[in-house]
KENULO-567652 format. One record per atom (N, C-alpha, C): chain; atom name; x, y, z. Coordinates in Angstrom, 3 decimals. Layout:
% residues N
REC, unit, site, x, y, z
REC, A, CA, X, Y, Z
...
***
This chain:
% residues 106
REC, unit, site, x, y, z
REC, A, N, 89.344, 95.068, 99.876
REC, A, CA, 90.017, 96.079, 98.495
REC, A, C, 91.684, 95.740, 98.729
REC, A, N, 92.385, 95.486, 97.652
REC, A, CA, 93.849, 95.109, 97.748
REC, A, C, 94.561, 96.565, 97.918
REC, A, N, 95.363, 96.576, 98.510
REC, A, CA, 96.389, 97.503, 98.916
REC, A, C, 97.345, 97.874, 97.224
REC, A, N, 97.295, 99.079, 97.163
REC, A, CA, 98.181, 99.482, 96.201
REC, A, C, 99.500, 98.924, 95.840
REC, A, N, 99.966, 98.613, 94.717
REC, A, CA, 101.278, 98.225, 94.711
REC, A, C, 102.274, 98.990, 93.976
REC, A, N, 103.461, 99.007, 94.061
REC, A, CA, 104.647, 99.806, 93.528
REC, A, C, 104.924, 99.328, 92.037
REC, A, N, 104.544, 97.950, 91.809
REC, A, CA, 104.853, 97.455, 90.576
REC, A, C, 103.923, 96.814, 89.952
REC, A, N, 103.594, 97.155, 88.445
REC, A, CA, 102.493, 96.882, 87.871
REC, A, C, 102.621, 95.148, 87.472
REC, A, N, 101.620, 94.691, 87.249
REC, A, CA, 101.535, 93.259, 86.923
REC, A, C, 102.512, 93.065, 85.928
REC, A, N, 102.743, 93.752, 84.755
REC, A, CA, 103.213, 93.338, 83.756
REC, A, C, 105.095, 93.294, 84.170
REC, A, N, 105.558, 94.242, 85.246
REC, A, CA, 107.014, 94.151, 85.729
REC, A, C, 107.043, 92.826, 86.589
REC, A, N, 106.047, 92.566, 87.421
REC, A, CA, 106.145, 91.259, 88.002
REC, A, C, 106.008, 89.934, 86.872
REC, A, N, 105.514, 90.186, 86.124
REC, A, CA, 105.549, 89.030, 85.240
REC, A, C, 106.844, 88.708, 84.448
REC, A, N, 107.598, 90.048, 84.128
REC, A, CA, 108.594, 90.139, 83.292
REC, A, C, 109.758, 89.775, 84.094
REC, A, N, 109.543, 89.911, 85.629
REC, A, CA, 110.931, 89.850, 86.589
REC, A, C, 110.634, 88.191, 87.137
REC, A, N, 109.411, 87.703, 87.123
REC, A, CA, 109.442, 86.320, 87.071
REC, A, C, 109.968, 85.590, 86.016
REC, A, N, 109.495, 85.816, 84.539
REC, A, CA, 110.231, 85.650, 83.538
REC, A, C, 111.477, 85.482, 83.480
REC, A, N, 112.043, 86.591, 83.917
REC, A, CA, 113.549, 86.629, 84.016
REC, A, C, 114.174, 85.700, 85.030
REC, A, N, 113.734, 85.589, 86.153
REC, A, CA, 114.505, 84.664, 86.892
REC, A, C, 114.218, 82.887, 86.482
REC, A, N, 113.254, 82.609, 86.047
REC, A, CA, 113.104, 81.850, 84.959
REC, A, C, 114.181, 81.371, 83.961
REC, A, N, 114.292, 82.250, 83.495
REC, A, CA, 115.036, 82.383, 82.190
REC, A, C, 116.579, 81.878, 82.509
REC, A, N, 116.742, 82.930, 83.384
REC, A, CA, 118.537, 83.341, 83.631
REC, A, C, 118.683, 82.577, 84.819
REC, A, N, 117.946, 81.506, 85.596
REC, A, CA, 118.330, 80.939, 86.680
REC, A, C, 119.916, 79.954, 86.579
REC, A, N, 119.684, 79.488, 85.093
REC, A, CA, 120.669, 78.399, 84.990
REC, A, C, 122.045, 79.443, 85.046
REC, A, N, 122.057, 80.566, 84.865
REC, A, CA, 123.352, 81.481, 84.637
REC, A, C, 124.270, 81.549, 85.787
REC, A, N, 123.090, 81.388, 86.916
REC, A, CA, 123.527, 81.780, 88.258
REC, A, C, 124.001, 80.603, 89.281
REC, A, N, 124.265, 80.461, 89.796
REC, A, CA, 125.051, 79.404, 90.939
REC, A, C, 123.384, 78.906, 91.433
REC, A, N, 122.442, 79.659, 92.036
REC, A, CA, 121.186, 78.742, 92.366
REC, A, C, 119.998, 79.929, 92.102
REC, A, N, 118.890, 79.470, 92.577
REC, A, CA, 117.724, 80.318, 91.999
REC, A, C, 117.660, 81.581, 92.587
REC, A, N, 118.223, 81.633, 94.228
REC, A, CA, 118.409, 82.636, 95.124
REC, A, C, 118.965, 83.448, 94.564
REC, A, N, 120.241, 83.311, 93.975
REC, A, CA, 121.473, 83.941, 93.286
REC, A, C, 120.661, 85.205, 91.988
REC, A, N, 119.713, 84.328, 91.259
REC, A, CA, 119.309, 84.946, 90.406
REC, A, C, 118.283, 85.966, 90.733
REC, A, N, 117.651, 85.543, 91.601
REC, A, CA, 116.733, 86.318, 92.537
REC, A, C, 117.092, 87.892, 92.660
REC, A, N, 118.170, 87.653, 93.793
REC, A, CA, 118.947, 88.917, 94.325
REC, A, C, 119.520, 89.555, 93.026
REC, A, N, 120.033, 88.927, 91.983
REC, A, CA, 120.630, 89.918, 90.905
REC, A, C, 119.390, 90.694, 90.344
REC, A, N, 118.570, 89.946, 89.759
REC, A, CA, 117.301, 90.541, 89.504
REC, A, C, 116.663, 91.507, 89.803
REC, A, N, 116.251, 91.394, 91.298
REC, A, CA, 115.756, 92.252, 92.265
REC, A, C, 116.545, 93.411, 92.348
REC, A, N, 118.132, 93.562, 92.150
REC, A, CA, 118.185, 94.830, 92.032
REC, A, C, 118.293, 95.477, 90.908
REC, A, N, 118.380, 94.788, 89.824
REC, A, CA, 117.834, 95.626, 88.524
REC, A, C, 116.389, 96.040, 88.492
REC, A, N, 115.622, 95.819, 88.688
REC, A, CA, 114.073, 96.103, 89.062
REC, A, C, 113.982, 97.210, 90.189
REC, A, N, 114.718, 96.859, 90.884
REC, A, CA, 114.133, 98.168, 92.137
REC, A, C, 113.327, 97.312, 93.295
REC, A, N, 113.349, 96.132, 93.333
REC, A, CA, 112.253, 95.722, 94.522
REC, A, C, 113.517, 94.790, 95.527
REC, A, N, 112.673, 94.322, 96.479
REC, A, CA, 113.928, 93.475, 97.399
REC, A, C, 113.606, 92.069, 96.773
REC, A, N, 114.669, 91.375, 97.103
REC, A, CA, 115.028, 90.072, 96.951
REC, A, C, 113.697, 89.003, 97.533
REC, A, N, 113.159, 89.369, 98.624
REC, A, CA, 112.272, 88.756, 99.342
REC, A, C, 111.027, 88.790, 98.637
REC, A, N, 110.588, 90.255, 97.893
REC, A, CA, 109.691, 90.229, 97.510
REC, A, C, 109.515, 89.368, 95.923
REC, A, N, 110.669, 89.304, 95.478
REC, A, CA, 110.643, 88.531, 93.908
REC, A, C, 110.509, 87.371, 94.215
REC, A, N, 111.142, 86.706, 95.246
REC, A, CA, 110.957, 85.302, 95.753
REC, A, C, 109.802, 85.049, 95.907
REC, A, N, 108.677, 85.876, 96.529
REC, A, CA, 107.323, 85.502, 96.848
REC, A, C, 106.621, 85.283, 95.348
REC, A, N, 106.970, 86.276, 94.606
REC, A, CA, 106.386, 86.483, 93.274
REC, A, C, 106.628, 85.135, 92.620
REC, A, N, 107.737, 84.642, 92.566
REC, A, CA, 108.247, 83.592, 91.679
REC, A, C, 107.599, 82.218, 92.450
REC, A, N, 107.517, 82.009, 93.687
REC, A, CA, 106.952, 81.101, 94.288
REC, A, C, 105.508, 81.109, 94.060
REC, A, N, 104.803, 82.237, 93.964
REC, A, CA, 103.377, 82.056, 93.543
REC, A, C, 103.494, 81.932, 92.037
REC, A, N, 104.074, 82.423, 91.184
REC, A, CA, 104.211, 81.851, 89.501
REC, A, C, 104.127, 80.462, 89.691
REC, A, N, 105.190, 79.896, 90.440
REC, A, CA, 105.594, 78.072, 90.427
REC, A, C, 103.986, 77.403, 91.092
REC, A, N, 103.303, 77.911, 91.852
REC, A, CA, 102.078, 77.377, 92.456
REC, A, C, 101.153, 77.485, 91.209
REC, A, N, 101.044, 78.876, 90.733
REC, A, CA, 99.976, 79.015, 89.628
REC, A, C, 100.281, 78.205, 88.345
REC, A, N, 101.520, 77.598, 88.265
REC, A, CA, 101.949, 76.893, 87.059
REC, A, C, 101.701, 75.273, 87.475
REC, A, N, 101.820, 75.180, 88.855
REC, A, CA, 101.267, 73.606, 89.223
REC, A, C, 102.975, 73.154, 89.537
REC, A, N, 104.018, 73.712, 89.539
REC, A, CA, 105.245, 73.253, 89.892
REC, A, C, 105.389, 73.041, 91.303
REC, A, N, 104.724, 73.814, 92.244
REC, A, CA, 105.008, 74.082, 93.297
REC, A, C, 103.246, 73.809, 94.176
REC, A, N, 103.474, 72.885, 95.566
REC, A, CA, 102.400, 72.849, 95.901
REC, A, C, 101.912, 74.083, 96.518
REC, A, N, 100.241, 74.162, 96.960
REC, A, CA, 99.928, 75.190, 97.130
REC, A, C, 98.665, 75.715, 96.694
REC, A, N, 98.099, 77.060, 97.244
REC, A, CA, 96.992, 77.653, 96.362
REC, A, C, 97.250, 78.137, 95.524
REC, A, N, 96.560, 78.462, 94.257
REC, A, CA, 97.220, 79.110, 93.313
REC, A, C, 96.383, 80.372, 93.445
REC, A, N, 96.875, 81.596, 92.698
REC, A, CA, 95.998, 82.772, 92.997
REC, A, C, 94.537, 82.694, 92.773
REC, A, N, 93.770, 82.136, 91.665
REC, A, CA, 92.574, 82.011, 91.926
REC, A, C, 92.266, 81.576, 93.081
REC, A, N, 92.584, 80.339, 93.430
REC, A, CA, 91.965, 79.610, 94.467
REC, A, C, 92.265, 80.311, 95.610
REC, A, N, 93.253, 81.111, 96.153
REC, A, CA, 93.391, 82.239, 96.951
REC, A, C, 92.471, 83.253, 97.137
REC, A, N, 92.046, 84.016, 95.842
REC, A, CA, 90.912, 84.769, 95.699
REC, A, C, 89.464, 83.918, 96.100
REC, A, N, 89.439, 83.048, 95.790
REC, A, CA, 88.291, 82.219, 96.037
REC, A, C, 87.870, 81.951, 97.289
REC, A, N, 89.012, 81.634, 98.309
REC, A, CA, 89.027, 81.482, 99.448
REC, A, C, 88.664, 82.758, 100.411
REC, A, N, 89.087, 83.942, 100.031
REC, A, CA, 89.180, 85.346, 100.804
REC, A, C, 87.510, 85.628, 100.568
REC, A, N, 87.149, 85.366, 99.515
REC, A, CA, 85.507, 85.757, 99.216
REC, A, C, 84.797, 84.811, 99.611
REC, A, N, 84.878, 83.352, 99.858
REC, A, CA, 84.004, 82.972, 100.829
REC, A, C, 84.386, 83.087, 102.474
REC, A, N, 85.547, 83.447, 102.876
REC, A, CA, 85.483, 84.058, 104.232
REC, A, C, 84.960, 85.104, 104.258
REC, A, N, 84.820, 86.045, 103.198
REC, A, CA, 84.204, 87.188, 103.557
REC, A, C, 82.370, 86.802, 103.536
REC, A, N, 82.198, 85.923, 102.743
REC, A, CA, 80.748, 85.614, 102.679
REC, A, C, 80.467, 84.820, 104.146
REC, A, N, 80.952, 84.101, 104.691
REC, A, CA, 81.075, 83.369, 105.693
REC, A, C, 80.737, 84.349, 107.337
REC, A, N, 81.807, 85.385, 106.886
REC, A, CA, 81.647, 86.393, 108.212
REC, A, C, 80.647, 87.172, 108.043
REC, A, N, 80.246, 87.414, 107.020
REC, A, CA, 79.110, 88.145, 106.668
REC, A, C, 77.431, 87.710, 107.161
REC, A, N, 77.510, 86.036, 106.632
REC, A, CA, 76.411, 85.541, 107.028
REC, A, C, 76.478, 85.043, 108.594
REC, A, N, 77.527, 85.080, 109.211
REC, A, CA, 77.567, 85.024, 110.695
REC, A, C, 76.753, 86.366, 111.506
REC, A, N, 77.482, 87.123, 110.869
REC, A, CA, 77.040, 88.385, 111.464
REC, A, C, 75.290, 88.750, 111.189
REC, A, N, 74.630, 88.406, 109.863
REC, A, CA, 73.523, 88.273, 109.856
REC, A, C, 72.968, 87.355, 110.689
REC, A, N, 73.137, 86.288, 110.839
REC, A, CA, 72.172, 85.394, 111.620
REC, A, C, 72.349, 85.650, 113.153
REC, A, N, 73.542, 86.579, 113.509
REC, A, CA, 73.509, 87.092, 114.914
REC, A, C, 72.492, 88.202, 115.170
REC, A, N, 72.294, 88.936, 114.229
REC, A, CA, 71.550, 90.051, 114.196
REC, A, C, 70.186, 89.429, 114.219
REC, A, N, 69.804, 88.389, 113.240
REC, A, CA, 68.327, 88.043, 113.455
REC, A, C, 68.293, 87.151, 114.515
REC, A, N, 69.063, 86.594, 115.149
REC, A, CA, 69.018, 85.905, 116.444
REC, A, C, 68.520, 86.769, 117.663
REC, A, N, 69.411, 88.004, 117.572
REC, A, CA, 68.984, 88.866, 118.565
REC, A, C, 67.761, 89.817, 118.318
REC, A, N, 67.429, 89.990, 116.851
REC, A, CA, 66.086, 90.641, 116.725
REC, A, C, 64.953, 89.906, 117.285
REC, A, N, 64.857, 88.346, 116.985
REC, A, CA, 64.248, 87.559, 117.225
REC, A, C, 63.861, 87.320, 118.858
REC, A, N, 64.940, 87.281, 119.390
REC, A, CA, 64.757, 87.384, 121.079
REC, A, C, 63.975, 88.701, 121.422
REC, A, N, 64.180, 89.724, 121.182
REC, A, CA, 63.835, 91.130, 121.343
REC, A, C, 62.499, 91.124, 121.296
REC, A, N, 62.078, 90.484, 120.155
REC, A, CA, 60.451, 90.463, 119.670
REC, A, C, 59.661, 89.487, 120.337
REC, A, N, 60.306, 88.145, 120.490
REC, A, CA, 59.745, 87.354, 121.663
REC, A, C, 59.280, 87.811, 122.951
REC, A, N, 60.589, 88.515, 123.236
REC, A, CA, 60.250, 89.079, 124.740
REC, A, C, 58.972, 90.212, 124.849
REC, A, N, 58.910, 90.891, 123.912
REC, A, CA, 58.153, 92.018, 123.691
REC, A, C, 56.682, 91.103, 123.301
REC, A, N, 56.681, 90.298, 122.626
REC, A, CA, 55.144, 89.575, 122.544
REC, A, C, 54.541, 88.932, 123.767
REC, A, N, 55.789, 88.192, 124.685
REC, A, CA, 55.455, 87.649, 126.020
REC, A, C, 55.021, 88.763, 126.921
REC, A, N, 55.668, 90.371, 126.947
REC, A, CA, 55.648, 91.065, 127.918
REC, A, C, 53.592, 91.797, 127.229
REC, A, N, 53.451, 91.853, 126.362
REC, A, CA, 52.241, 92.110, 125.731
REC, A, C, 51.086, 91.477, 126.107
REC, A, N, 51.174, 90.135, 126.315
REC, A, CA, 49.969, 89.041, 126.406
REC, A, C, 49.807, 89.322, 128.023
REC, A, N, 50.881, 89.381, 128.743
REC, A, CA, 50.362, 89.464, 130.258
REC, A, C, 49.607, 90.649, 130.674
REC, A, N, 49.411, 91.631, 129.787
REC, A, CA, 49.051, 93.202, 130.519
REC, A, C, 47.730, 93.154, 130.224
***
């Protein structure tokens, strides 16, 4: 379950758009990020992460997109559950095999 965030998705999108649009008016992208972060009330590092993820989603920066990241998390959870189920089944089969062997000798 994702943790609650202070900023709505609309605010995030708007802030990222502002960085992209006003980047040329500043000396660097970092300067634009710090300026806009102060205006919306978040830290510059938070806004930088939003901008980097938006760049990955747009395909201009290498890395996993948001959809790929969610799919990876889902597969990792599923993998964990399957490993746990296999361990339970292995222990249960060993238990019942031992019980079957004990019953035959009596």
